[in-house]
C-alpha positions in Angstrom: 22.5 -11.2 5.0 22.8 -13.5 2.7 21.2 -12.3 -0.5 20.0 -16.2 -2.0 17.7 -18.2 -0.4 15.9 -21.5 -2.4 12.3 -22.0 -3.9 10.5 -24.7 -2.2 11.2 -27.7 -2.4 9.7 -30.7 -4.6 6.3 -30.7 -4.3 6.2 -34.5 -3.9 4.0 -34.8 -7.7 4.7 -38.3 -9.0 4.7 -38.3 -12.7 7.3 -39.8 -15.8 9.0 -37.2 -17.5 10.9 -37.6 -20.8 12.9 -33.7 -19.6 14.3 -35.1 -16.2 15.8 -31.9 -13.6 18.7 -33.2 -12.2 17.9 -30.1 -10.0 14.7 -30.9 -8.5 14.7 -31.9 -4.6 17.2 -29.4 -2.1 18.0 -32.5 0.3 19.4 -36.1 -0.5 15.4 -37.4 0.4 13.8 -35.2 -1.8 16.6 -35.1 -4.9 16.1 -39.1 -4.7 12.1 -39.2 -4.6 11.8 -36.6 -7.2 14.8 -37.9 -9.4 12.7 -41.5 -8.8 9.3 -39.9 -9.6 10.8 -38.3 -12.6 12.3 -41.0 -14.0 9.9 -44.4 -13.2 6.7 -42.3 -12.5 6.2 -44.1 -9.6 7.3 -43.2 -5.7 10.6 -44.0 -4.6 10.8 -46.5 -1.7 12.3 -46.3 1.5 15.1 -48.6 1.2 16.1 -46.9 -2.1 15.6 -43.1 -0.5 18.1 -44.1 2.6 20.4 -45.9 0.7 21.2 -43.0 -1.8 20.2 -40.0 0.6 22.7 -41.8 2.8 25.6 -42.0 0.1 24.9 -38.3 -1.5 25.4 -36.8 2.5 28.5 -39.1 2.8 30.2 -38.8 -0.3 31.8 -35.6 -1.6 32.3 -37.2 -5.0 28.4 -38.6 -6.0 27.1 -36.0 -8.6 23.5 -35.5 -8.9 23.5 -36.4 -12.5 25.4 -39.4 -11.6 23.3 -40.8 -9.4 20.1 -40.0 -11.5 22.1 -41.5 -14.8 22.4 -44.4 -12.4 18.6 -44.4 -11.8 17.9 -43.9 -15.5 20.2 -47.3 -16.6 18.1 -49.1 -13.8 14.6 -48.1 -15.2 15.9 -49.1 -18.6 15.0 -45.7 -20.3 16.4 -43.3 -22.4 15.8 -39.6 -20.9 17.0 -36.3 -21.4 18.6 -34.4 -19.0 17.8 -30.7 -17.8 19.4 -28.5 -14.9 16.8 -26.2 -13.2 17.7 -23.2 -11.3 16.9 -23.9 -7.5 17.2 -20.2 -6.1 14.5 -17.4 -5.9 16.4 -15.0 -7.6 19.7 -13.9 -8.8 20.5 -10.0 -6.9 23.2 -7.3 -8.2 26.4 -8.1 -6.8 28.2 -4.5 -6.6 31.0 -3.2 -4.7 34.5 -4.1 -3.8 35.1 -5.4 -0.2 37.2 -3.0 1.8 40.8 -4.5 1.0 42.9 -5.0 3.7 45.6 -7.2 2.4 48.6 -6.3 0.0 48.1 -9.2 -2.0 46.7 -8.9 -5.3 44.1 -11.8 -6.6 43.1 -12.3 -10.4 41.7 -15.1 -12.2 42.0 -16.8 -15.4 38.6 -16.0 -17.5 37.4 -18.1 -20.4 35.2 -16.1 -23.4 35.1 -19.2 -25.9 31.2 -20.1 -25.4 28.5 -19.6 -28.0 25.0 -20.0 -25.9 22.8 -21.2 -25.8 23.9 -25.1 -27.1 27.0 -23.9 -29.2 30.5 -24.3 -28.7 31.3 -24.4 -24.9 27.7 -24.4 -23.9 26.0 -27.6 -23.9 24.2 -28.4 -20.1 25.7 -31.7 -20.0 29.3 -30.6 -20.7 29.3 -28.3 -17.8 29.8 -29.4 -14.4 27.8 -26.7 -12.8 25.9 -24.2 -14.7 25.6 -20.3 -15.2 22.7 -18.4 -15.6 22.5 -17.5 -19.0 23.9 -20.8 -20.3 20.3 -22.2 -22.0 17.9 -19.7 -21.2 18.3 -15.6 -21.1 18.5 -14.3 -18.2 17.8 -10.7 -16.6 21.4 -10.1 -14.8 22.9 -10.2 -18.5 20.8 -6.9 -20.2 22.2 -4.6 -20.8 22.5 -3.0 -24.2 19.4 -3.0 -26.5 18.7 -5.6 -28.3 21.1 -8.1 -26.7 19.5 -11.5 -25.6 20.6 -12.1 -22.0 22.7 -14.8 -22.9 26.2 -16.0 -21.7 27.8 -15.1 -24.4 30.5 -12.6 -25.3 29.4 -11.0 -28.2 27.3 -9.5 -25.9 28.1 -6.6 -23.4 25.7 -7.7 -20.5 28.3 -10.9 -20.3 30.9 -8.7 -19.4 29.4 -6.4 -17.6 27.6 -9.0 -15.2 31.1 -11.1 -14.7 33.0 -7.6 -14.2 30.8 -6.7 -11.6 30.9 -9.9 -9.8 34.6 -10.5 -9.9 35.3 -6.9 -8.4 32.6 -8.0 -5.8 34.4 -10.9 -4.9 37.6 -9.0 -4.6 39.9 -9.8 -7.6 42.2 -6.8 -9.1 42.1 -8.4 -12.5 40.8 -11.2 -14.7 43.4 -12.7 -17.1 41.5 -13.3 -20.5 42.3 -16.7 -21.8 43.1 -15.7 -25.4 42.9 -18.1 -27.8 43.3 -15.7 -31.5 40.1 -16.2 -32.9 38.3 -15.0 -30.4 39.9 -11.4 -30.9 40.0 -11.3 -34.7 37.8 -8.5 -36.2 37.4 -6.2 -33.1 35.7 -9.2 -31.1 36.5 -7.6 -27.9 34.4 -4.4 -28.8 31.4 -5.6 -25.9 34.3 -6.1 -23.9 35.3 -2.1 -23.6 31.5 -0.8 -24.0 31.4 -2.9 -20.6 34.5 -1.4 -19.4 33.1 2.2 -20.4 30.0 1.5 -18.3 31.1 0.7 -15.2 33.0 3.8 -12.7 35.7 1.2 -11.9 35.7 -1.9 -13.3 38.3 -4.1 -12.7 41.5 -4.5 -14.5 42.2 -6.6 -17.9 45.4 -8.5 -18.5 46.5 -11.0 -21.2 46.7 -14.8 -20.9 48.3 -15.9 -23.9 46.6 -20.0 -24.5 48.7 -21.2 -27.3 46.3 -24.0 -27.7 44.8 -22.9 -31.0 48.1 -23.2 -33.0 47.7 -26.0 -35.3 44.1 -26.6 -34.7 41.8 -27.3 -38.3 38.9 -25.7 -36.8 39.6 -21.8 -37.1 41.0 -21.8 -40.5 44.1 -21.7 -42.7 46.1 -19.0 -40.6 45.9 -21.3 -37.2 46.6 -24.4 -38.9 50.4 -23.4 -39.1 52.4 -23.6 -36.0 54.7 -20.7 -35.2 57.9 -22.6 -35.5 60.4 -21.5 -32.7 63.3 -22.6 -34.5 62.7 -19.1 -36.2 62.2 -17.4 -33.1 61.9 -14.0 -34.3 59.5 -14.6 -36.9 57.3 -17.2 -34.7 57.3 -13.6 -32.4 56.2 -11.4 -35.3 53.0 -14.1 -35.8 52.2 -14.4 -32.2 52.2 -10.5 -31.6 50.4 -9.6 -34.8 47.8 -12.0 -34.6 47.3 -12.2 -30.4 49.1 -9.7 -28.3 48.7 -6.6 -30.4 45.2 -6.6 -31.0 44.5 -7.7 -27.6 46.0 -4.5 -26.3 44.9 -2.7 -28.8 41.0 -3.2 -28.0 41.4 -2.6 -24.4 42.0 0.7 -23.4 45.7 1.4 -21.5 43.2 2.8 -18.1 42.4 -0.8 -17.9 45.4 -2.8 -18.3 46.0 -4.7 -15.1 49.7 -3.7 -14.1 52.3 -5.5 -11.7 54.8 -3.5 -10.8 53.8 -1.0 -12.9 53.9 -3.3 -15.7 51.4 -4.9 -17.8 50.6 -8.0 -17.3 51.2 -11.6 -19.7 50.8 -15.1 -18.8 52.2 -17.3 -21.5 50.7 -20.5 -21.4 52.1 -24.1 -22.8 49.9 -26.1 -24.5 52.5 -28.6 -26.3 52.5 -26.4 -29.6 55.5 -24.2 -29.9 58.2 -26.0 -29.9 61.2 -26.6 -29.6 61.0 -24.8 -26.2 64.5 -24.7 -25.9 64.2 -21.5 -28.0 61.3 -20.1 -25.8 64.0 -17.6 -24.4 64.5 -16.0 -27.5 60.7 -15.8 -28.6 59.9 -14.0 -25.1 62.7 -11.6 -25.8 61.5 -10.7 -29.4 58.3 -10.5 -27.9 58.9 -8.4 -25.5 60.7 -6.2 -27.3 57.8 -6.0 -29.6 55.6 -4.6 -27.2 57.9 -2.1 -26.2 58.3 -0.8 -29.7 54.2 -1.3 -30.1 53.0 0.1 -26.7 55.9 2.2 -25.0 56.1 -0.1 -22.0 57.6 -3.1 -20.7 55.2 -6.1 -19.9 55.5 -8.0 -16.6 55.9 -12.0 -18.5 55.0 -14.6 -16.4 55.9 -18.0 -18.0 54.5 -21.6 -18.1 57.2 -23.8 -16.4 57.4 -26.0 -19.5 59.0 -23.1 -21.3 61.4 -23.2 -19.2 63.3 -26.4 -20.6 65.7 -23.2 -21.6 67.6 -22.0 -18.9 68.1 -19.0 -20.2 64.7 -17.9 -19.6 65.4 -17.4 -16.0 66.7 -14.2 -17.1 63.9 -13.3 -19.7 60.7 -14.2 -18.0 60.0 -12.2 -15.1 57.9 -14.8 -13.4 56.8 -18.4 -13.7 53.6 -20.7 -13.4 52.2 -24.4 -13.3 48.7 -24.8 -14.9 47.6 -27.7 -12.6 48.5 -27.4 -9.4 46.5 -30.2 -7.6 49.4 -32.6 -7.7 51.7 -30.3 -5.9 51.8 -30.9 -1.8 50.8 -27.4 -1.4 48.0 -27.3 -4.1 49.6 -24.1 -5.5 52.9 -23.1 -7.7 55.0 -20.3 -5.9 57.6 -18.1 -8.0 60.3 -16.4 -6.3 61.8 -15.2 -9.6 63.2 -11.6 -9.6 62.3 -11.1 -5.7 58.9 -11.4 -6.5 56.6 -13.6 -4.6 54.0 -14.7 -7.1 51.2 -18.3 -6.7 49.2 -19.6 -9.0 46.9 -22.4 -7.9 43.3 -24.4 -9.4 41.0 -24.8 -6.9 38.3 -27.1 -8.6 38.1 -29.8 -11.1 35.2 -31.7 -12.4 36.3 -32.2 -16.3 34.3 -35.9 -16.4 31.5 -33.9 -18.6 33.4 -32.7 -21.2 35.8 -35.1 -21.5 33.3 -38.3 -21.7 30.1 -36.7 -22.5 26.9 -38.8 -20.5 29.5 -41.4 -18.7 29.2 -41.5 -14.4 32.0 -40.3 -12.6 35.0 -42.9 -11.6 36.7 -43.6 -8.5 40.0 -42.9 -10.8 38.5 -38.8 -11.7 39.7 -36.1 -10.5 36.6 -34.3 -8.5 37.2 -31.0 -6.3 33.6 -30.1 -5.7 34.1 -27.8 -2.4 35.9 -24.8 -1.6 38.6 -26.2 0.9 41.3 -26.3 -1.2 39.7 -22.3 -2.1 40.2 -21.9 1.4 43.4 -23.4 1.7 45.4 -21.5 -1.0 43.7 -18.1 0.4 45.2 -19.1 3.5 48.8 -20.0 2.7 49.2 -17.0 -0.5 48.8 -14.3 2.3 52.3 -13.7 2.4 52.2 -13.5 -2.0 52.0 -10.1 -3.1 49.7 -11.3 -6.5 47.7 -14.5 -6.3 46.1 -15.9 -9.7 43.3 -18.4 -9.5 42.4 -20.9 -12.3 40.3 -20.2 -13.0 37.1 -17.9 -12.7 34.5 -19.7 -15.6 35.5 -22.8 -17.0 32.4 -24.4 -17.0 33.3 -28.0 -18.8 36.8 -28.2 -16.7 35.3 -27.7 -13.8 37.1 -24.9 -12.0 35.0 -22.5 -12.1 34.7 -20.2 -9.3 32.4 -17.8 -10.7 28.1 -17.1 -9.8 27.1 -20.9 -10.4 23.2 -21.8 -9.7 24.1 -25.6 -9.0 27.1 -26.1 -6.8 26.0 -29.0 -4.7 28.7 -30.5 -2.5 27.6 -33.6 -0.1 23.7 -33.3 0.0 23.9 -29.5 -0.2 23.3 -26.6 -2.0 26.1 -24.3 -2.0 25.0 -20.7 -2.9 26.2 -19.3 -6.1 28.1 -16.7 -4.7 29.3 -19.3 -2.4 33.3 -19.5 -4.2 33.1 -15.6 -4.4 32.2 -14.6 -0.9 35.2 -17.0 0.2 37.7 -14.6 -1.5 35.5 -11.3 -0.3 36.4 -12.1 2.7 40.0 -13.3 2.6 40.6 -10.0 0.9 39.0 -8.0 3.6 40.9 -9.8 6.2 44.1 -8.3 7.6 46.8 -11.1 8.0 50.3 -10.6 8.9 53.3 -11.0 6.4 54.7 -15.0 6.8 58.3 -15.2 7.2 
């Protein structure tokens, strides 16, 4: 039985509003009428309703927010937008599916949010909206005094995402770590959430190198580690990111691939010269072994393989953006392991061009067709990493969002999660 049901459709009330709710109206017709009524204070003509309802059904590219902005432009008004929740309720989703595949699935997890209204949390910035972004939600209630917002400084944020990810059939989350986000024991709320769960999914490190050289995080982060001195660069990276990350996550919660803690090392064009990447990762591995007594499994961004010696250092490789690949996924066969990586959704218009309409040149992947293809085609892989679980600005998220809309219909909040759950609980023979 599906756990989600829609509230009643638009009530037909025609009233001009200063704040237009983009999410009123469940069918293309009721949505057009509701948007027109809020913007103009007048009932839409049947010609307008038919024109746009047809376009909404026919086009997988036309977004609700685009149509609202078009109608606002035509009316000559300036309106603030909001994004209401069209669902009656959001039940707890707990318990993993029965796993019938040997493949592990994980996802890159973003946690650089300051909701409500702060960094990475403006409603117009996101292509779809997580609960707790702009108003508290009871699903995030966990510890006394927490606000119920979608914010990683509260354990309720982590508990909800951990539970939802486990329900979806994920084996682990790769925490997209910039560096400032783990300083001063900032992962303590995650630790409390993990401790409160009987059998949470595991945690791995995604080292996002974008932060180095940026002006917003203080003098330390403004200087980039120089790979001309790979030993010194490795020490800086390890002390700033790898050590504090794994110190704040208990060992029993580490995700291990083939018995080794998994580390993804991303290229953001910040660490150069890349021809010394093998020396950097060799030293990072040595530092990890000296500190923790274990050997990490290193999955490196393909850009670092400008250094051909990395083939003998890294355990695997990945390509972050995969929509331009024929199979919509990257696959690594290094060291006898079959590891897939795929991005399955995309809508970054709000992040890249705030307030703009989507154009034909914009990449928009709103539905689950790529996810379904990747889940099917990667059934013979040992490991599949999805990028991402919850990047709301880039529009690559597949977590619980309340306003997924494709070709004239709402997708239920757990739509993408359910696709993974079903795939992981369906036995398939290995290909080849």
